[in-house]
N, C-alpha and C positions, 0 to 999 in steps of 0.2 A: 157569466160565476163559477159556472161548477168547472169549467176550464180552468180558474185559478186555483179553486179548491181541493182538486185533483192533486196536484204536486205537493201541495200541503200538507194534505193527511197521508201521502206515501212519505214524505220525511217523519212522521210519528209511527210510523212500523205498517202502516195498511200497504197491501199490493196492490197492481193495477184495479184488480175489479172491486173489491174492498172498498177504495177508494172512492169507485163509480157508484157505486149502488149506497152509501152512504151519503153523497154528496146531493144524490139523486133523493132518497130520504130528508134532506136537511132543505129542501125546495118542495118538499110534497107535505112532509109534514107528520103524515098518516096513509098510509097505502097499503094495497096490498103486492103481492110479490107478480103479479102480472103486471098491474100498474110500474111496479119498480124496473123490472124486465124491458118495458117501455122507453120510457125514462132515459134508464141508464145505456141501455145497450147493451148489458153482461148477457152472455147466452143463456137461456131460459133454462137448460139442463143446471145449469151454477147457481142460481139463483138464491133453491132453496140452503142450500148447504150455504154459501152467502152471509146471509141474511141469519141463520143460526150462530153462526160461530160469532156473529156481532152484536147478538142477544145476550151471548155467553160472555164474552169479552166486555159488555157492559155499555157497548155504545148505543144501544136500543132496543126497545122494549116491544114484548110481542103480547096478542089477543085474542086467544085461538078462541075459533070459532069457523063457519063458514060462513064467505072464505076465513081465511086465520087475514088476522090486517097488522101489521108493525109499524111503530112509529118511536116516531125522534125521542132521547131523553134530554134532558134539560144538557146543551151543549157546553155549557161555564161550570157544572156538578163533572161534566166527562174530562171535560179541559183538565182542572183544578185536580182530578183523582188521578190524569194521567200523568202530570206534572210532578207531582207526588211519588209515583213510581218511579219516574224519570230520576228523580234525587235520589230516592233511598238506592236505584240502582247503578248512581253515579258515585254516592257513598262506599257501596259493597264492590264495586271496582276498586274503589282506592284503598280499602284493606286489603283488599285481594293483592293488589300492585305492591304493597307495602308487605305482605308478609310472601312474596316467592323470590326466594335467596337459593342460587344456585353457586357452587363453588367456583371462584375462578382464578387464575394464576396471575398473579402479581402482574400488572402492567410493567412493559419498559421503559413506556416513558411518562416521567414524575407529571409532567405539565402537558397543556393542553392550550394552544392557541383557538381562540375564538376572532370571524371576523366578521358577524356579523351587528348589528347595532341590539337586534333584538335580543342575542344571545348575552350579547355584554352586558344591558342592562336587566336581564332575567337574574344572572348569575348576579352581580349586583346587589338585589333585592333577595337573592337567598343568602347570601353573606350578612345583608343586614339582617336576616330573619335569625340569622343561628345564632350571631355573637351573642357571648352569655358573659363574659369578666374583658375582656383588653382587644382595643382597635387603635392602632396606629399607624397615620396615613403620612406620607411623606408625598406634598403637593409639590408640584410645579403649577400649575395654572389656578386661579381665585374660580373660572367658571366652573370648576367640578364641584367646590363648593359649594355654590349658586345653586346649582342644580337640583344637589341633595341634602340643600340644607335644612329640610323638613324633617328628614330621616336622620342625620346627623345630628341636631337637636335634641331626638326624642333619645338619644344616648347619653348626652352628657349628664353626670351625677346618677347615673346605674350603672355606665361602665367607667373603665380605666379609656376615655376617650384621647387619644394627643395627634395633633395635627401640625407638623413639621414643617415649614417653609422656609423660602431663604431671602424673602425679602417681604418685612412688616407690610410692606407702606402697602403694594397690595393687594393687601385683606384687611384692609381695613373698613370696619364697621361686618366686619361676619361676626357675628358674636355667636364664637364656637372657643375651646380651648387650644389656641395657635400658639406655637411656640418656633422664636426662630432659630433656625441651625446657626451650629458656628464649629470647630474646628472639623473633627474626623465626619460629622455629620453633614455639614457643609459642603462637605467631598463626595458625599456620597449623593446629594442633588445637584453635583455639577459634573460628578464624572461622565463621561461621555459614554461611557459601557453600560451603565441604567439609563442612557439617554437612547443606546442601541443606534448609534453610527451616527448621530445629528438627526434619529428623528424624535417626533416633537412628545415628550412626554408630557403627559398627566397628572397621574398618582399613580406608586405603591402603594397596598393596603394590604397590611397584616392582622389577623384575628385568631384571637386566642393561640396562639405561637402553635395554630395549626395549618392557615389557609391564605395564601397569599392572593393579589391581582396585581399583575402590572397592568397599567391602560398607556397608550401610547399611541402616534397614529404617522400615517406619511400623507400630504398632502390631504387631499379629503377623503381618507382610507383612514377609516379608525380601528385598533385590533386592542385584542386584551391577552395576555397571557395567565393563567393560571393553574396551582398545584399546591397541592397538599403535603401533611407529613415532610416536608422537605429539615431534615436538621439546618441546612443554609438560613431558611428562611425564618422557624424557628430561635437559629441564633442570633441573628440580624432585631428581629423584636426586642428580644427581650435584652440586647446590647441597648436598644430604642430607649423603651423602657425606663433604663437604668440610667441614662442619659437625661429624661427630660424628668427621671427623679431628682438625679443632681441639681438638674438647672431651680427646681420648683425649693429645693431647701436652702439654695444660693439666693430664688430672688425672693422669696418669703409670701410668692401668691403663685395661683395655679398658671394663668397666663402670660405667657410673656410677650408683648408687642413694640 
């Protein structure tokens, strides 16, 4: 049991000798330094130093006398205190990370390629969280909307959300503001350049006239291209918003199926 406990204690920040001493006292509950030395096999010359350090850090207690006796403090309280300290440390680290800022030269490449599933979904979730006013989606597959239906439904009525598709029938039953592309907007969804030379396009998402993400794939490989503060992307989202507004005015309703 001690062999299992020692590695776990190491994860809590104890070194090898500290972990062995504490594990020994877990079994003994109350013991002298000599007893703890014999059970833990920690060198006799280090025992008192380690025990008093564990007392100072609040892992164990001490009863002065002849001989001095060390005892186990309530492990639940110790773990709860360590958990609180760890959470506080994480929050302090988070604040320190946000506070650090170094001057950086402008990036020569305004777009970034993401090739892992985790990176794509993580960036999407980040975009969903930061959207304040407007999101426009050129969508080529209903599966994308189904996958993120919960997040997109939370946007509806809170921001200007517009999902533009080519074929309304493929999106039947998806309760989101969906608009059927026509004219030049339909051309965007059909354009082979937008589809990256025949690759399967999932969608292009524009957020707050600032950020965009293009998601596509070839075979089993999914990838995304992301960018921010690109004038062309800003122009496209503004143009799409104008087109959607015109469609609403013509139809008298928000959603067109």
